[in-house]
N, CA, C and O atoms as a GROMACS GRO file, in nm:
protein
  340
    1UNK      N    1   3.837 -10.279  -6.682
    1UNK     CA    2   3.938 -10.312  -6.529
    1UNK      C    3   4.021 -10.270  -6.539
    1UNK      O    4   4.092 -10.325  -6.455
    2UNK      N    5   4.101 -10.172  -6.610
    2UNK     CA    6   4.233 -10.094  -6.578
    2UNK      C    7   4.169 -10.024  -6.450
    2UNK      O    8   4.192 -10.057  -6.334
    3UNK      N    9   4.092  -9.932  -6.489
    3UNK     CA   10   4.006  -9.876  -6.331
    3UNK      C   11   3.981  -9.924  -6.203
    3UNK      O   12   3.962  -9.869  -6.094
    4UNK      N   13   3.987 -10.109  -6.266
    4UNK     CA   14   3.976 -10.108  -6.106
    4UNK      C   15   4.072 -10.174  -6.056
    4UNK      O   16   4.073 -10.193  -5.934
    5UNK      N   17   4.166 -10.221  -6.132
    5UNK     CA   18   4.368 -10.243  -6.106
    5UNK      C   19   4.398 -10.142  -6.018
    5UNK      O   20   4.421 -10.157  -5.898
    6UNK      N   21   4.396 -10.003  -6.100
    6UNK     CA   22   4.497  -9.908  -6.042
    6UNK      C   23   4.403  -9.846  -5.901
    6UNK      O   24   4.459  -9.796  -5.804
    7UNK      N   25   4.260  -9.862  -5.911
    7UNK     CA   26   4.157  -9.879  -5.738
    7UNK      C   27   4.240  -9.996  -5.610
    7UNK      O   28   4.278  -9.994  -5.494
    8UNK      N   29   4.235 -10.049  -5.680
    8UNK     CA   30   4.295 -10.174  -5.584
    8UNK      C   31   4.466 -10.097  -5.541
    8UNK      O   32   4.510 -10.098  -5.426
    9UNK      N   33   4.526 -10.048  -5.639
    9UNK     CA   34   4.687 -10.068  -5.618
    9UNK      C   35   4.726  -9.973  -5.516
    9UNK      O   36   4.845  -9.953  -5.490
   10UNK      N   37   4.617  -9.904  -5.448
   10UNK     CA   38   4.657  -9.856  -5.286
   10UNK      C   39   4.677  -9.893  -5.204
   10UNK      O   40   4.678 -10.015  -5.222
   11UNK      N   41   4.712  -9.858  -5.043
   11UNK     CA   42   4.682  -9.989  -5.024
   11UNK      C   43   4.606  -9.905  -4.913
   11UNK      O   44   4.592  -9.975  -4.813
   12UNK      N   45   4.548  -9.765  -4.895
   12UNK     CA   46   4.477  -9.686  -4.835
   12UNK      C   47   4.319  -9.726  -4.932
   12UNK      O   48   4.221  -9.753  -4.862
   13UNK      N   49   4.304  -9.728  -5.046
   13UNK     CA   50   4.214  -9.773  -5.107
   13UNK      C   51   4.133  -9.888  -5.025
   13UNK      O   52   4.031  -9.894  -4.955
   14UNK      N   53   4.251  -9.986  -5.080
   14UNK     CA   54   4.203 -10.174  -4.994
   14UNK      C   55   4.144 -10.137  -4.894
   14UNK      O   56   4.044 -10.198  -4.856
   15UNK      N   57   4.197 -10.016  -4.820
   15UNK     CA   58   4.146 -10.034  -4.684
   15UNK      C   59   4.017  -9.980  -4.625
   15UNK      O   60   3.962  -9.996  -4.516
   16UNK      N   61   3.986  -9.906  -4.740
   16UNK     CA   62   3.802  -9.863  -4.721
   16UNK      C   63   3.730  -9.936  -4.801
   16UNK      O   64   3.615  -9.900  -4.825
   17UNK      N   65   3.774 -10.036  -4.851
   17UNK     CA   66   3.731 -10.187  -4.929
   17UNK      C   67   3.678 -10.259  -4.787
   17UNK      O   68   3.567 -10.307  -4.764
   18UNK      N   69   3.785 -10.250  -4.707
   18UNK     CA   70   3.779 -10.343  -4.631
   18UNK      C   71   3.688 -10.298  -4.519
   18UNK      O   72   3.598 -10.373  -4.480
   19UNK      N   73   3.704 -10.203  -4.477
   19UNK     CA   74   3.608 -10.127  -4.396
   19UNK      C   75   3.440 -10.108  -4.405
   19UNK      O   76   3.360 -10.086  -4.314
   20UNK      N   77   3.419 -10.126  -4.549
   20UNK     CA   78   3.328 -10.072  -4.648
   20UNK      C   79   3.250 -10.277  -4.665
   20UNK      O   80   3.141 -10.322  -4.697
   21UNK      N   81   3.361 -10.330  -4.628
   21UNK     CA   82   3.306 -10.495  -4.620
   21UNK      C   83   3.221 -10.534  -4.496
   21UNK      O   84   3.141 -10.627  -4.487
   22UNK      N   85   3.267 -10.414  -4.376
   22UNK     CA   86   3.176 -10.473  -4.267
   22UNK      C   87   3.102 -10.457  -4.215
   22UNK      O   88   3.064 -10.506  -4.109
   23UNK      N   89   3.037 -10.333  -4.323
   23UNK     CA   90   2.961 -10.236  -4.324
   23UNK      C   91   2.958 -10.132  -4.374
   23UNK      O   92   3.067 -10.074  -4.368
   24UNK      N   93   2.858 -10.064  -4.437
   24UNK     CA   94   2.823  -9.929  -4.501
   24UNK      C   95   2.835  -9.826  -4.405
   24UNK      O   96   2.791  -9.828  -4.290
   25UNK      N   97   2.937  -9.674  -4.498
   25UNK     CA   98   2.985  -9.574  -4.350
   25UNK      C   99   2.984  -9.464  -4.500
   25UNK      O  100   3.026  -9.472  -4.616
   26UNK      N  101   2.926  -9.384  -4.433
   26UNK     CA  102   2.970  -9.203  -4.448
   26UNK      C  103   3.084  -9.183  -4.464
   26UNK      O  104   3.169  -9.266  -4.430
   27UNK      N  105   3.105  -9.098  -4.505
   27UNK     CA  106   3.294  -8.989  -4.518
   27UNK      C  107   3.334  -8.943  -4.377
   27UNK      O  108   3.450  -8.961  -4.343
   28UNK      N  109   3.252  -8.888  -4.297
   28UNK     CA  110   3.255  -8.874  -4.144
   28UNK      C  111   3.342  -9.024  -4.050
   28UNK      O  112   3.457  -9.031  -4.007
   29UNK      N  113   3.202  -9.153  -4.044
   29UNK     CA  114   3.247  -9.240  -4.006
   29UNK      C  115   3.383  -9.321  -4.107
   29UNK      O  116   3.475  -9.321  -4.025
   30UNK      N  117   3.410  -9.352  -4.170
   30UNK     CA  118   3.556  -9.391  -4.290
   30UNK      C  119   3.665  -9.259  -4.225
   30UNK      O  120   3.775  -9.279  -4.173
   31UNK      N  121   3.621  -9.169  -4.238
   31UNK     CA  122   3.764  -9.038  -4.181
   31UNK      C  123   3.819  -9.044  -4.053
   31UNK      O  124   3.913  -8.978  -4.010
   32UNK      N  125   3.721  -9.168  -3.968
   32UNK     CA  126   3.767  -9.199  -3.824
   32UNK      C  127   3.917  -9.259  -3.847
   32UNK      O  128   4.014  -9.196  -3.806
   33UNK      N  129   3.929  -9.365  -3.904
   33UNK     CA  130   4.018  -9.506  -3.939
   33UNK      C  131   4.115  -9.451  -4.022
   33UNK      O  132   4.185  -9.533  -4.080
   34UNK      N  133   4.145  -9.298  -4.048
   34UNK     CA  134   4.256  -9.234  -4.138
   34UNK      C  135   4.346  -9.136  -4.137
   34UNK      O  136   4.265  -9.043  -4.130
   35UNK      N  137   4.484  -9.067  -4.140
   35UNK     CA  138   4.489  -8.983  -4.070
   35UNK      C  139   4.488  -8.926  -4.183
   35UNK      O  140   4.594  -8.864  -4.175
   36UNK      N  141   4.439  -8.897  -4.302
   36UNK     CA  142   4.498  -8.757  -4.415
   36UNK      C  143   4.376  -8.712  -4.362
   36UNK      O  144   4.302  -8.757  -4.276
   37UNK      N  145   4.371  -8.582  -4.456
   37UNK     CA  146   4.287  -8.530  -4.461
   37UNK      C  147   4.119  -8.592  -4.519
   37UNK      O  148   4.110  -8.708  -4.560
   38UNK      N  149   3.980  -8.485  -4.515
   38UNK     CA  150   3.913  -8.541  -4.573
   38UNK      C  151   3.907  -8.550  -4.756
   38UNK      O  152   3.852  -8.626  -4.836
   39UNK      N  153   4.003  -8.418  -4.769
   39UNK     CA  154   4.022  -8.397  -4.890
   39UNK      C  155   4.075  -8.534  -4.965
   39UNK      O  156   4.044  -8.545  -5.083
   40UNK      N  157   4.107  -8.576  -4.941
   40UNK     CA  158   4.254  -8.678  -4.983
   40UNK      C  159   4.155  -8.808  -4.970
   40UNK      O  160   4.132  -8.890  -5.058
   41UNK      N  161   4.113  -8.805  -4.866
   41UNK     CA  162   3.976  -8.902  -4.831
   41UNK      C  163   3.879  -8.952  -4.972
   41UNK      O  164   3.854  -9.051  -5.041
   42UNK      N  165   3.848  -8.818  -4.957
   42UNK     CA  166   3.741  -8.743  -5.116
   42UNK      C  167   3.795  -8.820  -5.286
   42UNK      O  168   3.756  -8.880  -5.386
   43UNK      N  169   3.888  -8.771  -5.232
   43UNK     CA  170   4.004  -8.823  -5.390
   43UNK      C  171   4.036  -9.020  -5.403
   43UNK      O  172   4.055  -9.074  -5.512
   44UNK      N  173   4.034  -9.093  -5.276
   44UNK     CA  174   4.012  -9.225  -5.280
   44UNK      C  175   3.888  -9.232  -5.329
   44UNK      O  176   3.862  -9.271  -5.443
   45UNK      N  177   3.809  -9.197  -5.251
   45UNK     CA  178   3.630  -9.239  -5.259
   45UNK      C  179   3.610  -9.209  -5.417
   45UNK      O  180   3.532  -9.288  -5.471
   46UNK      N  181   3.681  -9.085  -5.524
   46UNK     CA  182   3.653  -9.056  -5.615
   46UNK      C  183   3.669  -9.185  -5.690
   46UNK      O  184   3.572  -9.233  -5.747
   47UNK      N  185   3.807  -9.254  -5.694
   47UNK     CA  186   3.913  -9.316  -5.756
   47UNK      C  187   3.769  -9.482  -5.749
   47UNK      O  188   3.725  -9.554  -5.839
   48UNK      N  189   3.749  -9.478  -5.630
   48UNK     CA  190   3.654  -9.594  -5.626
   48UNK      C  191   3.479  -9.600  -5.708
   48UNK      O  192   3.385  -9.667  -5.752
   49UNK      N  193   3.529  -9.494  -5.684
   49UNK     CA  194   3.352  -9.493  -5.761
   49UNK      C  195   3.348  -9.490  -5.876
   49UNK      O  196   3.253  -9.540  -5.936
   50UNK      N  197   3.449  -9.431  -5.938
   50UNK     CA  198   3.426  -9.380  -6.095
   50UNK      C  199   3.555  -9.589  -6.171
   50UNK      O  200   3.568  -9.628  -6.287
   51UNK      N  201   3.598  -9.638  -6.075
   51UNK     CA  202   3.609  -9.806  -6.141
   51UNK      C  203   3.504  -9.889  -6.085
   51UNK      O  204   3.519 -10.008  -6.055
   52UNK      N  205   3.410  -9.829  -6.074
   52UNK     CA  206   3.277  -9.851  -5.962
   52UNK      C  207   3.238  -9.982  -5.890
   52UNK      O  208   3.147 -10.063  -5.909
   53UNK      N  209   3.361  -9.971  -5.781
   53UNK     CA  210   3.392 -10.032  -5.679
   53UNK      C  211   3.310 -10.004  -5.575
   53UNK      O  212   3.302 -10.099  -5.498
   54UNK      N  213   3.217  -9.869  -5.531
   54UNK     CA  214   3.172  -9.810  -5.467
   54UNK      C  215   3.001  -9.753  -5.555
   54UNK      O  216   2.985  -9.710  -5.669
   55UNK      N  217   2.905  -9.775  -5.450
   55UNK     CA  218   2.812  -9.744  -5.481
   55UNK      C  219   2.718  -9.642  -5.354
   55UNK      O  220   2.664  -9.687  -5.253
   56UNK      N  221   2.721  -9.516  -5.391
   56UNK     CA  222   2.664  -9.431  -5.283
   56UNK      C  223   2.494  -9.355  -5.305
   56UNK      O  224   2.432  -9.301  -5.396
   57UNK      N  225   2.480  -9.375  -5.221
   57UNK     CA  226   2.334  -9.315  -5.116
   57UNK      C  227   2.380  -9.214  -5.053
   57UNK      O  228   2.475  -9.188  -4.980
   58UNK      N  229   2.280  -9.158  -5.101
   58UNK     CA  230   2.232  -9.037  -4.970
   58UNK      C  231   2.106  -9.059  -4.868
   58UNK      O  232   1.992  -9.074  -4.912
   59UNK      N  233   2.132  -9.059  -4.746
   59UNK     CA  234   2.068  -9.077  -4.683
   59UNK      C  235   2.040  -8.939  -4.516
   59UNK      O  236   2.094  -8.929  -4.405
   60UNK      N  237   1.951  -8.876  -4.573
   60UNK     CA  238   1.923  -8.710  -4.507
   60UNK      C  239   2.011  -8.672  -4.558
   60UNK      O  240   2.031  -8.695  -4.677
   61UNK      N  241   2.118  -8.581  -4.459
   61UNK     CA  242   2.241  -8.480  -4.508
   61UNK      C  243   2.366  -8.564  -4.542
   61UNK      O  244   2.464  -8.517  -4.599
   62UNK      N  245   2.350  -8.742  -4.488
   62UNK     CA  246   2.493  -8.806  -4.532
   62UNK      C  247   2.478  -8.881  -4.697
   62UNK      O  248   2.383  -8.924  -4.761
   63UNK      N  249   2.656  -8.866  -4.727
   63UNK     CA  250   2.609  -9.055  -4.825
   63UNK      C  251   2.726  -9.136  -4.761
   63UNK      O  252   2.828  -9.112  -4.695
   64UNK      N  253   2.662  -9.241  -4.815
   64UNK     CA  254   2.669  -9.382  -4.755
   64UNK      C  255   2.769  -9.419  -4.830
   64UNK      O  256   2.824  -9.330  -4.894
   65UNK      N  257   2.793  -9.484  -4.836
   65UNK     CA  258   2.925  -9.538  -4.916
   65UNK      C  259   2.945  -9.724  -4.874
   65UNK      O  260   2.995  -9.777  -4.775
   66UNK      N  261   2.880  -9.784  -5.001
   66UNK     CA  262   2.914  -9.885  -4.936
   66UNK      C  263   2.972  -9.992  -5.118
   66UNK      O  264   2.979  -9.937  -5.228
   67UNK      N  265   3.003 -10.140  -5.091
   67UNK     CA  266   3.050 -10.208  -5.184
   67UNK      C  267   2.966 -10.214  -5.320
   67UNK      O  268   2.848 -10.206  -5.289
   68UNK      N  269   2.976 -10.221  -5.418
   68UNK     CA  270   2.940 -10.248  -5.532
   68UNK      C  271   2.912 -10.440  -5.578
   68UNK      O  272   2.902 -10.441  -5.700
   69UNK      N  273   2.901 -10.562  -5.532
   69UNK     CA  274   2.925 -10.626  -5.490
   69UNK      C  275   2.951 -10.708  -5.675
   69UNK      O  276   3.050 -10.768  -5.716
   70UNK      N  277   2.839 -10.683  -5.738
   70UNK     CA  278   2.873 -10.671  -5.874
   70UNK      C  279   2.988 -10.672  -5.937
   70UNK      O  280   3.035 -10.760  -6.009
   71UNK      N  281   3.033 -10.568  -5.906
   71UNK     CA  282   3.178 -10.545  -5.988
   71UNK      C  283   3.281 -10.633  -5.928
   71UNK      O  284   3.361 -10.673  -6.012
   72UNK      N  285   3.308 -10.684  -5.784
   72UNK     CA  286   3.397 -10.758  -5.759
   72UNK      C  287   3.386 -10.895  -5.807
   72UNK      O  288   3.489 -10.960  -5.826
   73UNK      N  289   3.209 -10.970  -5.842
   73UNK     CA  290   3.181 -11.029  -5.850
   73UNK      C  291   3.255 -11.082  -6.025
   73UNK      O  292   3.286 -11.195  -6.064
   74UNK      N  293   3.263 -10.940  -6.100
   74UNK     CA  294   3.316 -10.976  -6.228
   74UNK      C  295   3.508 -10.965  -6.214
   74UNK      O  296   3.596 -10.974  -6.300
   75UNK      N  297   3.510 -10.954  -6.142
   75UNK     CA  298   3.688 -10.919  -6.114
   75UNK      C  299   3.719 -11.074  -6.070
   75UNK      O  300   3.807 -11.128  -6.138
   76UNK      N  301   3.674 -11.131  -5.994
   76UNK     CA  302   3.682 -11.260  -5.960
   76UNK      C  303   3.679 -11.395  -6.084
   76UNK      O  304   3.744 -11.498  -6.101
   77UNK      N  305   3.595 -11.343  -6.137
   77UNK     CA  306   3.558 -11.445  -6.287
   77UNK      C  307   3.711 -11.396  -6.410
   77UNK      O  308   3.777 -11.479  -6.473
   78UNK      N  309   3.727 -11.272  -6.411
   78UNK     CA  310   3.836 -11.229  -6.476
   78UNK      C  311   3.952 -11.323  -6.449
   78UNK      O  312   4.006 -11.396  -6.533
   79UNK      N  313   3.993 -11.307  -6.288
   79UNK     CA  314   4.118 -11.358  -6.260
   79UNK      C  315   4.067 -11.489  -6.233
   79UNK      O  316   4.168 -11.559  -6.226
   80UNK      N  317   3.963 -11.564  -6.214
   80UNK     CA  318   3.997 -11.712  -6.246
   80UNK      C  319   3.993 -11.806  -6.393
   80UNK      O  320   4.026 -11.919  -6.429
   81UNK      N  321   3.921 -11.662  -6.463
   81UNK     CA  322   4.003 -11.746  -6.632
   81UNK      C  323   4.153 -11.697  -6.654
   81UNK      O  324   4.251 -11.763  -6.689
   82UNK      N  325   4.145 -11.598  -6.630
   82UNK     CA  326   4.292 -11.551  -6.658
   82UNK      C  327   4.373 -11.688  -6.596
   82UNK      O  328   4.404 -11.766  -6.686
   83UNK      N  329   4.408 -11.726  -6.478
   83UNK     CA  330   4.476 -11.868  -6.412
   83UNK      C  331   4.413 -11.993  -6.458
   83UNK      O  332   4.464 -12.105  -6.462
   84UNK      N  333   4.328 -11.968  -6.483
   84UNK     CA  334   4.267 -12.104  -6.580
   84UNK      C  335   4.381 -12.197  -6.713
   84UNK      O  336   4.415 -12.313  -6.738
   85UNK      N  337   4.405 -12.060  -6.764
   85UNK     CA  338   4.435 -12.034  -6.867
   85UNK      C  339   4.593 -12.131  -6.850
   85UNK      O  340   4.673 -12.136  -6.944
   0.00000   0.00000   0.00000
């Protein structure tokens, strides 16, 4: 859970998640929404992947990123139980 909260603490990573909420995207599609380097984007994507918030699938020469909804369900359950007590 610590990795998830660390990943969610950065506004750029939250923006990545918001973009992927709308549709699955490649790195180049994501890059068009940011003013930082591809290396910085890769760093953010790596943190999100290590927190298991993203899944990645190769489609030809592209890596397509999408949300891992099962992890989001776990976070919602955790938060619900946390605030319920």
